[in-house]
N, C-alpha and C positions, 0 to 999 in steps of 0.2 A: 412315263417320268422323265424330264429335262434333267441332263447332267451335263455340267459346264467345267467341272474339274474332277482331277483325281483326288482322293483323299489320303493317301498312302500305299503301301504293299502289305499284302496279307501275312508276309513274316514278321511285321511291326505290329499286329493286330492280336488282340486277345480274343478270340472266336467267342469264347466262354458259351459253349454247346448251342451257338446261334447256326442257323442254316446259312451254307454258303450256296448262291446262287450264281451259277458261273455264266457270264457273257462268252461265249464262244467267237473267237476272231478268228480269219485266215490272215495268213502272212501278208497279203496285200491290202489288208485294213488296219493296220496298226499306224498308220499317220493319217489316216481320214479325219478330217475336222469336223465334219457333220455326217452322222451316220444314225440309221433308225435299224435297230436289230432286236431280237426277243433273246431273254434269259432261257436258260435250260428249266427253267420254272414258269414260262411263258409272262412275263414281266416284260413290256415294250419299253424301251430306254430310246430317247433321242437326245443322241451326243452332239453337243455344239461346243467345241473349241475354237472360237471365233479369233481369239487374239495368239495364239500359240498353235505349234504342231504337236498333238498329244503324244506320239510316240509310246504308245501302249505297251507295255510288257508284262509278261507272265505275273499274274497276283496281283495288277495294280486294282485297288478297292476304288469303286466309283459312288457306292452309297453303304451306308450301314444305319442300322436303328436295332431295337431290342431283339429281334427276333431274328434278322435276316443282315447278311453280309454279301454285296454283289461284288465279285472280281471277276477279271480278265483273264481268259486261259487262250493260249493261242494252239490251234488245230495242227496237228501233222498233216503233212501233205508228200505227194510224191517230189523227190529232189534226186538230182544228180550230183553224186557224191565224187569229187576229185582229190586224190591226194598225191600232190605233186612230188617228186623224189629231190628237186632242188631250185634253186633260185631261179635259174633259168627256165624252167618249168612254170614257177608260179607267174612270171614277168609273162608268158607266151601266153598260158592259160588266160592271165587277167587282159592281155591283149585281144584275145579272139572273144572273150565274153564280152570286154567294153565295146568292141566294134558292132556287136549284136543289140548293146544298151539292153543287157539285160542285170537285173538286181545279183548282187553276188554276196553270200552270206559266209561267214568263217568260223569255225569249230574245232576249236582245238588246231591240230596240223592239216586240216581238211577244208577243201572248199566246198559251199554249197550252193546250187543253182536249182529254181524251180524247174520241174522236168518239162523237158521239149524233146519230142522224140528226133528229130532232125540233127539238134545240138548232140545229144547222146550219141547218136551214130557216127556224126563227125569226129567227135572227141576221141571215140572208140577206135576209128578207122587210123587215127593219128597216133595211135598207141599209148594215149594216156591211161593211167590207171581209173576208171570208171565204174561208178557203182549206181544201181537205182535202189532206192530206200524210203522209207516211212520216215521223215523226220520233222521235227519244229524247227521252224526259219525263224531267228529271234535275234541273231547278233549279224546286223546287215553292216557290210563295210561301207564305210561313207567314202563316195566317191567322187567329192566337189574337188576339182583340180583348181589349183590357185595359178592366176595368171601371173606372168613374169617374175617366176621364182627365180631368184639367182642368189650371189654370195652376199649381196648386201641386204637381203631379206632372211629372216630365220624361221620363215614357213618353209616346210619340206615338201617336195613334189609327192603327187601320190604313189609313183614308183618308190620313192625312198621311202615313203610309209609302209607299203607293202614289204619291202626288205627288213624293214625294221622290226615288223610283227614277225617276219620268218626267223629272226635271230633271238627272239626272246625264249 
């Protein structure tokens, strides 16, 4: 079955006793424009989002008919959970993680990173509060740094945006 667009989110759909057939996605698959996967009921989906980044989120509906709704679910995985104590720790952690070009996710006041043992051990040795847990990685921090950010530009630097997030 070819899917070229999302048709909404499950929270906005009336299921009317229809079967929900889940498409299980790993955290690293949520931005894939072209992907072939099977749902939990073995329906093969060919996802082709050529004009845009799909940015699949939990509950995205990809297909519906009278009997079935096919929706996305993001699978939990091993993650490093960091609980920074202050703005300095947040900046330090973001710097360390950024130097390794790893994706960074935010959940409440915690930073989440896909689990890597060497990074886990390094962060633990540096006396950060570090845990290994099973979590869904759904809220990735957008880390595109804007060039030439200055007083004439209303755009904020990545560091300023991170500090803004911590003060909310």
